[in-house]
Steps between C-alpha positions, in 0.01 A plus 500: 500500500525797735222706347286483190475830316160501334355812338736721700403335832735281704359183661670263742389137499300566818331800341418297190339232715293760687403670174377167364310426822332842490385438143361159591311642798346774283312235299155383613489150646245246381550184708140528620379404150600140572211453741250544218614185320396265781179700527436452128550126543242494777252657258561236232178308564291812560605743232719395208534859379642636825723196529645560153554866586693397812713265292597788271587707808750235607658516154513880522657487845783284365543723196540810716775322694678427171466859382612638836801266509612634163441862600692466827795346318494776240523755783827352631778738407783255564537123448774354717589231245583754226826688477573850628211723400683831529735386226230359274136523610355365176485132611295603804274720291452226244387251765267761651349564157418131451327479837310820421382372163365191675321718755342707222355193329367342820347815646331570169343152513356545849203707383378205290468294817293770671264491204480121526410520871217742427378320191484162673349636820204648311499275189557802275665272246153368411613141456344195661816327615432130452844392381868591509475649149215725608702610801784597266250683281372689804858608576528642149195718566666673797620810313478854630284638217252215531474520879468879482222477242303244700523700822397818319189323371389395849280766656589515867730647762690176557609466138591868496710461815681195365573674171636799693742273688625359171526838328693659787778247444477457123506874424769605748785677311771261626291193415431639152871572457581142603247361254544728199867592510700250703320169443385581148848600384660206676258230382412617151759746372822378658633852541496564875846606614652647813728796554858380525436191288399666174713463187427841355515539124792706381277662241167472324378478143205691352335528159275786380287558194704736280195699390289519818763459769284234665694261717487155340732303723688554825712234670408658835145364455634168622670659799490360852261597776758592764415517871692567820519180703448666840205712387339192346548299820325774699207496258470123536506534878204737468326245277564226756339701779206600279457137395486365855254774601283426197489128583404575861216723377378224268513242781314733734236551233456129426506408870566126473452444872143627496410223257587218738187285548299591811153377404384860454460722198779754478570797279865499401562838340295428193463124535198341664600172665210274591610185681279200575584197711545280196697727271606856431286683247660827398362770276768741393425864434700820485218755488 
C-alpha cells in the first residue's frame, strides 16, 4: 500500500503509525494506580474497609487497560493483515467497529468500580461483611443512586466534596452520552450501528388512523442509532481522560497512605484513624 485514502486525507504507513502514536499519547496514563494495591494489602490487618477498596482499585486498573486496548485498536485506520483498503475499506471498518463496541462496554463499566472503591472505603454499603455472600451483597449496593443518596444525607464538607467529585464525572456530557446512548443501545437495544456499515432500509411502512390521522405504526421506530466511528472514538478518549482524573481525585480524597499505622491518631479526610499498639481501631466518618 502506497497511501491510504481515508476521509479525503492520504496517509503513508509512517504517517499512520505516527497518527496512532499521537492518539495513544493523548490519553492519560494510569500506571501509578498499581502502587495502591500493595498499599491496600499492607492495610489488611489494620483496616479491612480500606483494604477492600484497594482491591477494587486493582480490578479497575486492569479494566481500564482492557478498555484502552480496545479503544486504541478501534483507532487504527489500517490493519496490515487485511486486503487493500482503498479498494474496499469495509473489512477494516468492521474490525474497528468491533473493537469500539468492546471499548464502549468496558468504559461504561468503569464507573461501577469507582463507586465500589468509595463504598468500601467508607462502608456506605451498610453491610457487616462477615462472609463471602455478604461481600457479594455489599457489591450489589454500590450503585450510583444509592451512593449519591447516602452522601447527600451526610451533613459535612467531606461528603459534599466527595459527591462533587463523583458528579463531575457522572454528569459530564460525554460520559452521559456513553452511558445513555452508546452503551444503552449496544447492551439493551441492539441497534447501535456505524456509518459505512449500515444496511439502510430501502423504504419504510407507516399506518395512520383514517379518521384522526394519528400515526399508529411506523417501521422507522425500530431504526438504528447510527454514529460516526471517528467521532465516537474521540468522545471515548475524552471519557478515558475524565475517568483517570476522577479516580486520581478519589484516591487523593481517600488518602490511603495517611492511614498507615503510626501509633498516632490521624484525620484522613473524613476518617479518624486511632491506632493502638495491639490493634487498629478505626471510626469512619464523612462529616
